N, C-alpha and C positions, 0 to 999 in steps of 0.2 A: 406519468400521471395516468396513461391507460392502464398500468399494472394494478393500480388500487383498487379496481373492480374484480380482480381476479382472486383477491384474499377472501376466505371464507367468513372471516368475522366481518368485513365490511358488507359483504353481501347478506349476512343474516342481519345486521343492524338496518340496513334499507329496506330489507323484507319487514322487519317488524315495525318500522317507521312507516311504511306504506299500509300495512294491515291494521294500523291503530292499536297495536299491542303496546300497552302502557308499562314501560319499566322506567328505572331511573334515568338511562342514557336517553331514551325518547322524550321523556319529561323535560330534561335540560336542553335538548335540542328545540322542543315546542316552546319553551320560556324564551330561548334566545330569539327565535323567530318572531315571536309575539312582541318582544321588547323592541326589536327593530322596526317592525312595522308600526308599533305605536310611537316610536320617536319620528318617523316620516310623518306619520298623521299629524302628531302634535306640531310639527313643524309647519306643516301646511295650513293647520288650524290658527297657529299664532300669527302666521302671515296674513291669513283672511281677517281675523279679528282685529289686530292691533298693528298692522303692517304700516298704515299711514302716519300712525301717531307716534310710534317710538322707533320707527324704522323696520325694514323687512328682514335684516340680517339678524338684528337683537331679538325681535318677536319669534322669528324661527328658532333661535338658539333657546329661548325661555320655553317655547312650546315643546321642543324636544326634550328639554330636560324634565319638565313637569308631567309630560303624558305617561310615562313609564310608572309614575308614583301611583297612579290609579288602576293600571293595567296589571302590573305585576302580582298584586295581591288577588286580583281577580282570577288570573290564570291559576295561581296556587290553589284557590278554593274549587275552582272547576276542574282542574286536574286530580284533587283529592275526592272530589263528588264523583268523578268518572271511575277512578281507582276503586272506591266502595262500591259503586254500582255494577261494576264487572264481575264482583265476587258473588253477586246474588243471581 
Protein backbone atom coordinates (compact mmCIF):
# COMPACT_ATOMS: atom_id res chain seq x y z
CA UNK A 1 0.00 0.00 0.00
CA UNK A 2 2.92 2.32 0.65
CA UNK A 3 4.20 1.75 -2.86
CA UNK A 4 1.13 3.32 -4.47
CA UNK A 5 2.49 6.79 -3.74
CA UNK A 6 5.71 6.09 -5.64
CA UNK A 7 4.01 5.82 -9.04
CA UNK A 8 4.24 9.00 -11.06
CA UNK A 9 0.67 8.71 -12.36
CA UNK A 10 -0.75 8.62 -8.83
CA UNK A 11 1.42 11.53 -7.74
CA UNK A 12 0.31 13.58 -10.77
CA UNK A 13 -3.34 12.73 -10.13
CA UNK A 14 -3.17 13.70 -6.46
CA UNK A 15 -1.36 16.91 -7.37
CA UNK A 16 -4.00 17.87 -9.94
CA UNK A 17 -6.74 16.99 -7.46
CA UNK A 18 -5.19 19.19 -4.77
CA UNK A 19 -4.43 22.07 -7.15
CA UNK A 20 -8.01 22.26 -8.37
CA UNK A 21 -7.13 21.33 -11.93
CA UNK A 22 -10.30 20.15 -13.66
CA UNK A 23 -10.00 17.21 -15.98
CA UNK A 24 -12.22 14.19 -16.51
CA UNK A 25 -10.56 12.10 -13.79
CA UNK A 26 -10.77 14.77 -11.11
CA UNK A 27 -14.35 15.57 -12.06
CA UNK A 28 -15.36 11.94 -11.53
CA UNK A 29 -13.59 11.88 -8.17
CA UNK A 30 -15.33 15.07 -7.05
CA UNK A 31 -18.66 13.66 -8.27
CA UNK A 32 -18.18 10.48 -6.23
CA UNK A 33 -17.17 12.48 -3.14
CA UNK A 34 -20.19 14.78 -3.51
CA UNK A 35 -22.59 11.85 -4.00
CA UNK A 36 -21.26 10.08 -0.91
CA UNK A 37 -21.50 13.21 1.23
CA UNK A 38 -25.02 13.93 -0.03
CA UNK A 39 -26.07 10.38 0.87
CA UNK A 40 -24.78 10.86 4.40
CA UNK A 41 -26.49 14.24 4.67
CA UNK A 42 -29.73 12.88 3.23
CA UNK A 43 -29.73 10.01 5.71
CA UNK A 44 -29.22 12.39 8.62
CA UNK A 45 -31.90 14.74 7.31
CA UNK A 46 -34.34 11.89 6.77
CA UNK A 47 -33.79 10.68 10.30
CA UNK A 48 -34.35 14.17 11.71
CA UNK A 49 -37.47 14.84 9.66
CA UNK A 50 -39.33 11.55 9.66
CA UNK A 51 -37.54 9.30 12.11
CA UNK A 52 -40.31 9.13 14.68
CA UNK A 53 -43.07 8.71 12.10
CA UNK A 54 -41.82 5.94 9.82
CA UNK A 55 -38.81 4.63 11.72
CA UNK A 56 -35.22 5.77 11.80
CA UNK A 57 -33.76 3.11 9.51
CA UNK A 58 -36.40 3.49 6.81
CA UNK A 59 -36.23 7.28 6.85
CA UNK A 60 -32.42 7.16 6.68
CA UNK A 61 -32.59 4.81 3.68
CA UNK A 62 -35.08 7.04 1.86
CA UNK A 63 -33.07 10.16 2.62
CA UNK A 64 -29.87 8.55 1.36
CA UNK A 65 -31.58 7.46 -1.86
CA UNK A 66 -33.30 10.74 -2.67
CA UNK A 67 -30.55 13.21 -1.69
CA UNK A 68 -28.20 12.49 -4.65
CA UNK A 69 -31.09 13.07 -7.06
CA UNK A 70 -30.78 16.79 -6.40
CA UNK A 71 -27.05 16.97 -5.82
CA UNK A 72 -25.65 15.15 -8.85
CA UNK A 73 -27.19 17.47 -11.49
CA UNK A 74 -26.05 20.50 -9.48
CA UNK A 75 -22.52 19.11 -9.32
CA UNK A 76 -22.52 18.51 -13.09
CA UNK A 77 -23.65 22.09 -13.73
CA UNK A 78 -21.15 23.50 -11.26
CA UNK A 79 -18.23 21.56 -12.73
CA UNK A 80 -19.26 22.56 -16.25
CA UNK A 81 -19.42 26.21 -15.21
CA UNK A 82 -16.02 25.98 -13.52
CA UNK A 83 -14.59 24.29 -16.60
CA UNK A 84 -15.89 27.10 -18.82
CA UNK A 85 -14.70 29.84 -16.48
CA UNK A 86 -11.16 28.47 -16.31
CA UNK A 87 -10.83 28.86 -20.08
CA UNK A 88 -11.32 32.65 -19.92
